[in-house]
C-alpha positions as CSV (number, residue, x, y, z in Angstrom):
1,X,2.3,4.6,26.6
2,X,5.0,7.7,25.8
3,X,2.8,10.6,24.9
4,X,4.4,13.6,22.9
5,X,2.7,17.0,23.3
6,X,3.2,19.3,20.0
7,X,1.6,22.8,19.1
8,X,-0.2,22.7,15.6
9,X,-2.0,25.4,13.5
10,X,-5.2,24.1,11.7
11,X,-7.6,26.3,10.2
12,X,-10.6,27.3,12.2
13,X,-13.2,25.8,9.7
14,X,-11.3,22.3,10.4
15,X,-11.3,22.8,14.5
16,X,-14.9,24.0,14.4
17,X,-15.6,20.4,12.5
18,X,-13.4,18.4,14.8
19,X,-14.9,20.4,17.9
20,X,-18.4,19.5,16.9
21,X,-17.5,15.7,16.2
22,X,-15.7,15.6,19.4
23,X,-19.3,17.1,21.1
24,X,-21.5,14.6,19.2
25,X,-19.5,11.5,20.2
26,X,-18.8,12.9,23.9
27,X,-15.1,12.5,23.5
28,X,-12.4,15.1,23.8
29,X,-11.0,17.0,20.9
30,X,-7.7,14.9,21.6
31,X,-9.3,11.4,21.2
32,X,-11.0,12.5,18.1
33,X,-7.6,13.8,16.5
34,X,-5.5,10.8,18.1
35,X,-8.1,8.5,16.1
36,X,-8.3,10.0,12.9
37,X,-4.2,10.3,12.8
38,X,-4.3,6.7,13.9
39,X,-6.9,5.4,11.4
40,X,-5.1,7.4,8.4
41,X,-1.5,7.0,8.6
42,X,-0.6,3.7,7.2
43,X,1.1,1.4,9.6
44,X,4.6,0.2,8.7
45,X,4.2,-3.8,8.1
46,X,6.5,-5.1,10.2
47,X,5.9,-8.8,9.1
48,X,7.6,-8.4,5.9
49,X,10.5,-9.9,4.8
50,X,13.7,-7.5,5.0
51,X,13.9,-7.4,0.9
52,X,10.1,-6.4,0.8
53,X,10.7,-3.8,3.5
54,X,13.4,-2.5,1.5
55,X,11.4,-2.2,-1.7
56,X,8.7,-0.2,0.0
57,X,11.1,2.2,1.8
58,X,13.1,2.5,-1.8
59,X,9.8,4.0,-2.9
60,X,9.3,6.5,-0.5
61,X,12.3,8.5,-2.3
62,X,11.0,8.6,-5.9
63,X,9.3,11.2,-7.1
64,X,5.9,11.8,-8.3
65,X,6.3,11.0,-12.0
66,X,8.1,7.3,-11.0
67,X,5.5,6.4,-8.4
68,X,2.6,6.9,-11.1
69,X,4.7,4.3,-13.0
70,X,5.2,1.8,-10.6
71,X,1.7,2.4,-9.4
72,X,0.1,1.3,-13.0
73,X,2.7,-1.6,-13.8
74,X,1.6,-4.6,-15.0
75,X,3.5,-7.9,-14.1
76,X,5.5,-9.0,-17.3
77,X,3.3,-11.2,-19.8
78,X,6.0,-14.2,-19.7
79,X,5.8,-14.3,-16.0
80,X,2.2,-14.7,-16.1
81,X,2.1,-17.1,-18.5
82,X,4.7,-19.2,-17.1
83,X,3.2,-19.0,-13.2
84,X,0.1,-20.3,-15.3
85,X,1.5,-23.0,-16.9
86,X,3.4,-24.4,-13.5
87,X,0.3,-24.1,-12.0
88,X,-1.8,-25.8,-14.3
89,X,0.9,-28.4,-14.7
90,X,0.9,-29.0,-10.9
91,X,-2.9,-30.0,-11.2
92,X,-1.8,-32.9,-13.4
93,X,1.2,-34.4,-11.7
94,X,3.7,-33.0,-9.1
95,X,6.3,-30.4,-9.8
96,X,10.0,-30.9,-9.8
97,X,11.9,-29.3,-7.2
98,X,13.6,-26.7,-9.5
99,X,9.5,-26.1,-10.7
100,X,8.2,-25.6,-7.1
101,X,11.5,-23.3,-6.8
102,X,10.3,-21.0,-9.9
103,X,6.7,-21.0,-8.5
104,X,7.8,-19.6,-5.7
105,X,10.0,-17.3,-7.0
106,X,7.5,-16.3,-9.5
107,X,4.9,-15.8,-6.7
108,X,7.2,-13.7,-4.8
109,X,8.0,-11.4,-7.5
110,X,3.7,-10.9,-8.4
111,X,3.3,-10.3,-4.4
112,X,6.0,-7.8,-4.1
113,X,4.8,-6.1,-7.6
114,X,1.5,-5.8,-6.0
115,X,2.9,-4.5,-2.6
116,X,5.0,-2.0,-4.7
117,X,1.7,-0.7,-6.6
118,X,-0.2,-0.3,-3.2
119,X,2.6,1.4,-1.6
120,X,3.0,3.8,-4.5
121,X,-0.9,4.6,-4.6
122,X,-0.4,5.6,-0.6
123,X,2.2,7.5,-1.4
124,X,0.7,9.2,-4.4
125,X,-2.6,10.0,-2.0
126,X,-0.4,11.3,0.7
127,X,1.3,13.6,-1.7
128,X,-2.2,15.4,-2.6
129,X,-3.0,13.4,-5.9
130,X,-6.4,12.0,-6.9
131,X,-6.4,8.4,-7.5
132,X,-8.3,6.7,-10.1
133,X,-11.0,4.6,-9.9
134,X,-11.1,0.8,-10.2
135,X,-12.9,1.3,-13.6
136,X,-10.1,3.8,-14.7
137,X,-7.4,1.5,-13.9
138,X,-9.0,-1.3,-15.5
139,X,-9.5,0.5,-18.7
140,X,-7.0,-0.4,-21.5
C-alpha cells in the first residue's frame, strides 16, 4: 500500500481528543486518524452503472440550494401509480415483454432517484449542513 504523508494543522482541543483516544485504545495517533478518515469519507461505489455514476458525479458541481431540492424530491405520482399497477397485474398474469421493460425502466428511475437523494444528503452533510430527522422528512 502506498502511503502519502501530509502535514495538517488541527486545533489543540481536537488533537488532545485524538491523542487521548489513541492512548485509551493502545494505538498510534496516525492509526486513529486513518480509521476516522476511512470511516467518515464515503467510498465511491464502483459497482454502479456508468449512467448512475455520471448522475452522482454531476451532483458534486451543484450548489447547496440545488442539492436540497434533489434531497427532498419525490418520485412523480404517475411513476408510482404505473409501477404499482404493473406489479399488481404481474400477480394476476405474466406481463408482456413491453410491460416487463416498462417495469425495469421505472425501477431503474426509482433507484436512480434514491441514489441521487442519498448522495445529495451526503454532500450537504459534508458541506456542513444539519440534516433533517426522519420525522421531519416524513412530515407533509
